[in-house]
C-alpha positions as semicolon CSV with decimal commas, in nm:
position;residue;x (nm);y (nm);z (nm)
1;M;-2,864;7,777;-2,677
2;K;-2,667;7,524;-2,891
3;T;-2,850;7,264;-3,097
4;P;-2,766;6,925;-2,954
5;T;-2,573;6,684;-3,178
6;L;-2,616;6,304;-3,198
7;R;-2,342;6,106;-3,046
8;A;-2,184;5,830;-3,256
9;L;-2,385;5,505;-3,236
10;P;-2,218;5,198;-3,100
11;R;-2,074;4,968;-3,371
12;W;-2,302;4,680;-3,280
13;L;-2,609;4,896;-3,330
14;N;-2,488;5,010;-3,671
15;L;-2,456;4,647;-3,777
16;A;-2,804;4,562;-3,650
17;L;-2,960;4,855;-3,837
18;A;-2,779;4,754;-4,155
19;A;-2,913;4,401;-4,129
20;L;-3,266;4,531;-4,072
21;V;-3,247;4,755;-4,378
22;A;-3,119;4,466;-4,590
23;A;-3,398;4,237;-4,470
24;C;-3,659;4,496;-4,567
25;G;-3,518;4,529;-4,917
26;G;-3,347;4,859;-4,847
27;G;-3,020;4,977;-4,984
28;G;-2,920;5,059;-5,336
29;G;-2,918;4,844;-5,646
30;G;-3,294;4,795;-5,696
31;G;-3,289;4,411;-5,642
32;S;-3,592;4,209;-5,755
33;G;-3,670;4,083;-5,405
34;G;-3,873;3,785;-5,558
35;T;-3,863;3,417;-5,452
36;P;-3,663;3,197;-5,700
37;V;-3,885;2,987;-5,929
38;A;-3,843;2,610;-5,872
39;A;-3,736;2,401;-6,172
40;P;-4,016;2,186;-6,312
41;V;-4,024;1,814;-6,228
42;V;-4,022;1,636;-6,565
43;T;-4,086;1,263;-6,604
44;V;-4,108;1,031;-6,904
45;T;-4,218;0,667;-6,893
46;I;-4,232;0,414;-7,177
47;G;-4,573;0,251;-7,198
48;A;-4,513;0,022;-7,494
49;P;-4,359;-0,212;-7,579
50;G;-4,362;-0,412;-7,257
51;D;-4,037;-0,471;-7,074
52;Q;-3,842;-0,774;-7,208
53;A;-4,094;-0,821;-7,490
54;I;-3,982;-1,026;-7,792
55;F;-4,063;-0,938;-8,153
56;E;-3,981;-1,075;-8,495
57;M;-3,749;-0,897;-8,732
58;G;-3,932;-0,722;-9,012
59;N;-4,238;-0,644;-8,801
60;P;-4,257;-0,275;-8,697
61;V;-4,284;-0,225;-8,320
62;S;-4,519;0,040;-8,182
63;V;-4,354;0,256;-7,913
64;N;-4,512;0,519;-7,690
65;A;-4,396;0,735;-7,401
66;R;-4,592;0,944;-7,151
67;V;-4,461;1,282;-7,030
68;T;-4,558;1,475;-6,718
69;V;-4,449;1,814;-6,583
70;D;-4,502;1,861;-6,210
71;G;-4,738;1,565;-6,226
72;A;-4,958;1,719;-6,495
73;V;-4,993;1,665;-6,870
74;P;-4,783;1,920;-7,063
75;A;-4,910;2,118;-7,357
76;D;-4,950;1,924;-7,680
77;G;-4,652;1,941;-7,910
78;T;-4,382;1,852;-7,657
79;A;-4,108;1,668;-7,848
80;V;-3,993;1,325;-7,728
81;R;-3,677;1,181;-7,880
82;F;-3,658;0,803;-7,928
83;A;-3,333;0,611;-7,982
84;A;-3,224;0,245;-7,980
85;S;-2,914;0,027;-7,987
86;S;-2,970;-0,012;-8,360
87;G;-3,254;0,061;-8,596
88;S;-3,472;0,364;-8,660
89;F;-3,790;0,536;-8,543
90;A;-4,058;0,703;-8,749
91;P;-4,086;0,979;-8,650
92;A;-3,763;1,007;-8,452
93;S;-3,893;1,291;-8,234
94;P;-4,273;1,274;-8,224
95;A;-4,479;1,542;-8,049
96;T;-4,706;1,460;-7,758
97;Q;-5,082;1,458;-7,770
98;A;-5,251;1,448;-7,431
99;G;-4,906;1,381;-7,287
100;V;-4,825;1,076;-7,503
101;A;-4,580;1,054;-7,794
102;T;-4,599;0,759;-8,036
103;A;-4,354;0,622;-8,293
104;T;-4,277;0,304;-8,485
105;F;-3,948;0,121;-8,432
106;S;-3,780;-0,083;-8,705
107;A;-3,482;-0,289;-8,586
108;A;-3,168;-0,318;-8,797
109;V;-3,028;-0,635;-8,638
110;P;-3,174;-0,910;-8,417
111;G;-3,090;-0,951;-8,050
112;R;-3,115;-0,737;-7,740
113;Q;-3,222;-0,376;-7,794
114;E;-3,238;-0,082;-7,553
115;I;-3,506;0,170;-7,646
116;T;-3,460;0,515;-7,492
117;A;-3,712;0,799;-7,465
118;S;-3,581;1,149;-7,379
119;V;-3,759;1,480;-7,320
120;Q;-3,632;1,828;-7,226
121;I;-3,861;2,092;-7,073
122;G;-3,765;2,410;-6,889
123;G;-3,400;2,317;-6,890
124;Q;-3,477;1,981;-6,728
125;T;-3,414;1,647;-6,903
126;A;-3,581;1,313;-6,830
127;N;-3,500;0,971;-6,977
128;A;-3,655;0,626;-6,976
129;V;-3,514;0,294;-7,099
130;R;-3,693;-0,022;-7,210
131;V;-3,521;-0,352;-7,303
132;V;-3,672;-0,564;-7,580
133;Y;-3,553;-0,847;-7,804
134;L;-3,578;-0,900;-8,178
135;R;-3,547;-1,249;-8,322
136;P;-3,529;-1,369;-8,684
137;A;-3,857;-1,490;-8,831
138;P;-3,904;-1,845;-8,698
139;A;-3,877;-2,162;-8,903
140;P;-4,121;-2,450;-8,846
141;L;-4,059;-2,682;-8,554
142;E;-3,879;-3,006;-8,634
143;L;-3,817;-3,326;-8,441
144;L;-3,463;-3,425;-8,342
145;V;-3,492;-3,785;-8,221
146;P;-3,218;-3,946;-8,009
147;A;-3,271;-4,286;-8,173
148;Y;-3,044;-4,472;-7,935
149;F;-3,234;-4,798;-7,984
150;S;-3,121;-5,105;-8,173
151;P;-3,197;-5,138;-8,544
152;T;-3,205;-5,515;-8,503
153;T;-3,520;-5,508;-8,291
154;T;-3,694;-5,290;-8,542
155;V;-4,015;-5,196;-8,361
156;H;-3,896;-4,846;-8,267
157;W;-3,727;-4,777;-8,599
158;N;-4,037;-4,897;-8,784
159;T;-4,252;-4,665;-8,574
160;L;-4,010;-4,378;-8,635
161;V;-4,010;-4,435;-9,011
162;A;-4,389;-4,471;-9,026
163;G;-4,434;-4,145;-8,836
164;A;-4,201;-3,957;-9,068
165;A;-4,380;-4,095;-9,374
166;A;-4,722;-4,000;-9,237
167;H;-4,615;-3,640;-9,161
168;P;-4,429;-3,506;-9,466
169;G;-4,468;-3,152;-9,331
170;V;-4,263;-3,230;-9,019
171;A;-3,886;-3,257;-9,058
172;V;-3,765;-3,563;-8,865
173;T;-3,394;-3,614;-8,795
174;A;-3,273;-3,927;-8,616
175;I;-2,950;-3,940;-8,419
176;M;-2,803;-4,285;-8,484
177;N;-2,582;-4,415;-8,206
178;P;-2,409;-4,746;-8,277
179;D;-2,201;-4,852;-7,976
180;N;-2,173;-4,499;-7,840
181;G;-2,062;-4,388;-8,185
182;I;-1,754;-4,610;-8,190
183;F;-1,744;-4,871;-8,468
184;T;-1,523;-4,993;-8,752
185;T;-1,771;-5,188;-8,965
186;A;-2,111;-5,105;-9,107
187;S;-2,423;-5,272;-8,972
188;A;-2,661;-5,413;-9,233
189;D;-2,948;-5,344;-8,993
190;Y;-2,851;-4,980;-8,964
191;T;-2,812;-4,947;-9,339
192;R;-3,162;-5,089;-9,385
193;V;-3,341;-4,863;-9,134
194;L;-3,151;-4,552;-9,240
195;T;-3,243;-4,619;-9,601
196;Q;-3,607;-4,660;-9,500
197;L;-3,601;-4,336;-9,302
198;S;-3,446;-4,150;-9,594
199;A;-3,715;-4,284;-9,828
200;A;-3,979;-4,160;-9,582
201;G;-3,834;-3,809;-9,595
202;G;-3,633;-3,829;-9,273
203;R;-3,266;-3,753;-9,215
204;T;-2,992;-3,902;-9,000
205;V;-2,695;-3,757;-8,811
206;G;-2,421;-3,963;-8,651
207;Y;-2,353;-3,959;-8,277
208;V;-2,001;-3,851;-8,177
209;Y;-1,908;-3,799;-7,813
210;T;-1,639;-3,538;-7,748
211;G;-1,562;-3,568;-7,376
212;Y;-1,633;-3,198;-7,312
213;G;-1,312;-3,104;-7,493
214;T;-1,094;-3,208;-7,200
215;G;-0,880;-3,446;-7,402
216;S;-1,039;-3,753;-7,245
217;R;-1,126;-3,837;-7,603
218;S;-0,854;-3,747;-7,848
219;M;-0,906;-3,533;-8,154
220;A;-0,773;-3,820;-8,366
221;S;-1,041;-4,055;-8,230
222;I;-1,315;-3,802;-8,297
223;K;-1,200;-3,746;-8,654
224;A;-1,175;-4,122;-8,713
225;N;-1,530;-4,155;-8,583
226;I;-1,651;-3,893;-8,831
227;D;-1,461;-4,061;-9,115
228;N;-1,617;-4,401;-9,038
229;Y;-1,972;-4,269;-9,054
230;L;-1,914;-4,125;-9,399
231;A;-1,703;-4,412;-9,532
232;L;-1,922;-4,696;-9,405
233;Y;-2,272;-4,548;-9,440
234;G;-2,217;-4,285;-9,708
235;R;-2,307;-3,922;-9,750
236;A;-2,646;-4,021;-9,891
237;L;-2,750;-4,154;-9,549
238;I;-2,541;-3,937;-9,315
239;G;-2,659;-3,577;-9,313
240;G;-2,441;-3,450;-9,031
241;F;-2,313;-3,513;-8,681
242;F;-2,439;-3,483;-8,325
243;L;-2,147;-3,374;-8,105
244;D;-2,242;-3,493;-7,759
245;E;-2,073;-3,391;-7,436
246;M;-1,991;-3,052;-7,584
247;A;-1,824;-2,808;-7,348
248;S;-1,979;-2,469;-7,276
249;A;-1,681;-2,265;-7,153
250;A;-1,484;-2,033;-7,380
251;N;-1,153;-2,204;-7,304
252;R;-1,263;-2,515;-7,500
253;L;-1,362;-2,329;-7,815
254;D;-1,050;-2,412;-8,016
255;F;-1,118;-2,783;-7,967
256;Y;-1,465;-2,754;-8,119
257;R;-1,355;-2,513;-8,387
258;E;-1,118;-2,779;-8,515
259;I;-1,394;-3,042;-8,521
260;Y;-1,635;-2,807;-8,696
261;S;-1,378;-2,711;-8,958
262;Y;-1,290;-3,076;-9,015
263;I;-1,652;-3,169;-9,083
264;K;-1,722;-2,871;-9,306
265;A;-1,406;-2,937;-9,508
266;K;-1,551;-3,276;-9,597
267;D;-1,886;-3,130;-9,702
268;A;-2,016;-2,785;-9,616
269;G;-2,370;-2,925;-9,629
270;L;-2,314;-3,157;-9,332
271;R;-2,518;-3,033;-9,036
272;V;-2,327;-3,001;-8,709
273;I;-2,541;-3,022;-8,394
274;G;-2,355;-2,946;-8,071
275;N;-2,493;-3,058;-7,737
276;P;-2,369;-2,865;-7,433
277;G;-2,718;-2,926;-7,291
278;T;-2,715;-2,578;-7,141
279;F;-2,635;-2,219;-7,236
280;P;-2,279;-2,210;-7,373
281;D;-2,050;-1,916;-7,423
282;P;-2,191;-1,709;-7,712
283;A;-1,888;-1,789;-7,928
284;Y;-2,010;-2,149;-7,958
285;A;-2,259;-2,027;-8,216
286;A;-1,964;-2,023;-8,458
287;V;-1,870;-2,390;-8,404
288;A;-2,210;-2,556;-8,455
289;D;-2,505;-2,512;-8,689
290;V;-2,743;-2,606;-8,407
291;L;-2,686;-2,582;-8,032
292;V;-2,880;-2,793;-7,783
293;T;-2,924;-2,528;-7,515
294;F;-3,157;-2,740;-7,302
295;E;-3,141;-3,107;-7,203
296;N;-3,344;-3,166;-6,890
297;S;-3,690;-3,243;-6,753
298;A;-4,023;-3,091;-6,846
299;A;-4,041;-2,937;-6,499
300;A;-3,714;-2,753;-6,560
301;F;-3,823;-2,652;-6,910
302;T;-4,098;-2,430;-6,770
303;D;-3,826;-2,201;-6,629
304;Y;-3,626;-2,183;-6,952
305;D;-3,574;-1,817;-7,043
306;P;-3,274;-1,691;-7,244
307;R;-3,358;-1,335;-7,139
308;S;-3,204;-1,414;-6,800
309;G;-2,850;-1,338;-6,908
310;Q;-2,851;-1,523;-7,241
311;G;-3,021;-1,270;-7,466
312;W;-2,756;-1,328;-7,735
313;L;-2,954;-1,635;-7,842
314;Y;-3,221;-1,410;-7,995
315;Q;-2,966;-1,306;-8,255
316;Y;-3,005;-1,652;-8,408
317;A;-3,292;-1,829;-8,579
318;N;-3,489;-2,087;-8,383
319;S;-3,363;-2,348;-8,632
320;R;-3,023;-2,311;-8,465
321;Q;-3,146;-2,382;-8,110
322;S;-3,266;-2,717;-7,984
323;A;-3,430;-2,858;-7,671
324;L;-3,434;-3,222;-7,557
325;V;-3,699;-3,262;-7,288
326;H;-3,732;-3,582;-7,087
327;S;-3,947;-3,685;-6,789
328;T;-4,263;-3,546;-6,951
329;P;-4,516;-3,794;-6,817
330;T;-4,833;-3,739;-7,022
331;C;-4,950;-3,641;-7,368
332;T;-5,096;-3,322;-7,223
333;A;-4,762;-3,234;-7,063
334;M;-4,592;-3,304;-7,396
335;Q;-4,824;-3,061;-7,574
336;I;-4,752;-2,794;-7,314
337;A;-4,378;-2,836;-7,376
338;V;-4,415;-2,831;-7,756
339;R;-4,634;-2,520;-7,748
340;A;-4,382;-2,350;-7,520
341;A;-4,092;-2,437;-7,750
342;A;-4,274;-2,267;-8,037
343;T;-4,308;-1,936;-7,854
344;A;-4,081;-1,638;-7,905
345;R;-3,940;-1,669;-7,554
346;F;-3,818;-2,028;-7,599
347;N;-3,715;-1,971;-7,964
348;A;-3,656;-2,343;-8,024
349;G;-3,661;-2,527;-8,356
350;P;-3,535;-2,888;-8,342
351;L;-3,718;-3,046;-8,049
352;Y;-3,777;-3,376;-7,873
353;V;-4,004;-3,461;-7,581
354;T;-4,031;-3,800;-7,410
355;D;-4,208;-3,959;-7,116
356;L;-3,904;-4,167;-7,029
357;Q;-3,752;-4,065;-6,697
358;Y;-3,399;-3,963;-6,611
359;N;-3,248;-3,838;-6,286
360;P;-2,941;-3,622;-6,364
361;V;-2,830;-3,635;-6,001
362;T;-2,823;-4,014;-5,963
363;G;-2,790;-4,103;-6,331
364;A;-3,087;-4,338;-6,302
365;G;-3,291;-4,396;-6,616
366;N;-3,235;-4,373;-6,990
367;P;-3,459;-4,116;-7,156
368;W;-3,355;-4,215;-7,509
369;A;-3,400;-4,593;-7,487
370;T;-3,729;-4,598;-7,681
371;L;-3,971;-4,363;-7,851
372;P;-4,223;-4,197;-7,617
373;S;-4,564;-4,356;-7,576
374;Y;-4,720;-4,046;-7,732
375;W;-4,497;-4,043;-8,044
376;P;-4,791;-4,028;-8,292
377;Q;-4,957;-3,748;-8,093
378;M;-4,631;-3,554;-8,081
379;L;-4,604;-3,567;-8,459
380;D;-4,965;-3,450;-8,487
381;T;-4,901;-3,170;-8,237
382;V;-4,592;-3,039;-8,415
383;A;-4,771;-3,056;-8,751
384;A;-5,068;-2,860;-8,613
385;I;-4,850;-2,589;-8,459
386;N;-4,647;-2,554;-8,779
387;R;-4,960;-2,489;-8,984
388;G;-5,107;-2,257;-8,720
389;G;-5,391;-2,489;-8,625
390;A;-5,530;-2,614;-8,296
391;V;-5,341;-2,901;-8,136
392;P;-5,531;-3,232;-8,146
393;A;-5,681;-3,388;-7,838
394;C;-5,462;-3,638;-7,661
């Protein structure tokens, strides 16, 4: 009897059997057959310094970063690399202990800095960024007084002079403003009070309005104004100029560059104070020795924060940034404003606070008509802050 033979299997069955063999790991080649290992989840977070923190140049900043792998602390010795916009770290790539790497940052230049922490584990890289600011070491606070009151009725000038004499540790600069800065003859009364202020250790700058650089006041008129201050009152009494109604937009820069150059050509020691009253374009730092970046009420001053888009200001010393604060009703409110101005965030140097009211919307009020009722206490407060002491009771 013949041995039976298998008939050829249908094609669809051959395919099914092949798939079954493959699923069971059959076939040649000796494949591993294992499940692929998932890549580790690596994270790094910067713990210090705090976000948007402000430090002084020359003071080392402690930096630390925490690393996790799949949510757990990695083995000690994991390297974390620190970098910044400028400056150096010691060490540059510290090793973790209990998941934390620590280094010391030394900034090379003031201003905004981005600190980066990077780690690579198992082929995976994680990064973290922290923004901080470095400012030059601060100078003492000083008082910049809009002395827009008459020298003929001498009560306010006498009080101003007496305060400067009683506080030799507080720099007091008065802004004289005869007839909105427009005059052709010297006033004997002004000469007398300016001489008294100078003898008391104070300084004076002349008021010059500039019409926001629109041409509403000509360059010739502005230069003539500057010339008259120096010719009629003399360099011994005039220490610089207060450029009021300063523009803030970049397209007016050439106008103010010409004024600044004109003043400095007369005497490089003349101090130029520009008053845009708000944050100007950063290039304005080159056309004034001091910028008034705030002129408003005490209520608005509480929200003042250059970190909100104006971090370039931390490149410059506080002696180059001024605040004029009106509508500050009480001595206690004045002390709050002065203490705030002295902080790293506000970074102010020349300062003035008054209880006189002004409404910028309606134009009602004159905040510079007299000295504030708490003028003696303000001098005491500034003096105390400058020497690092407690502010006196109001």
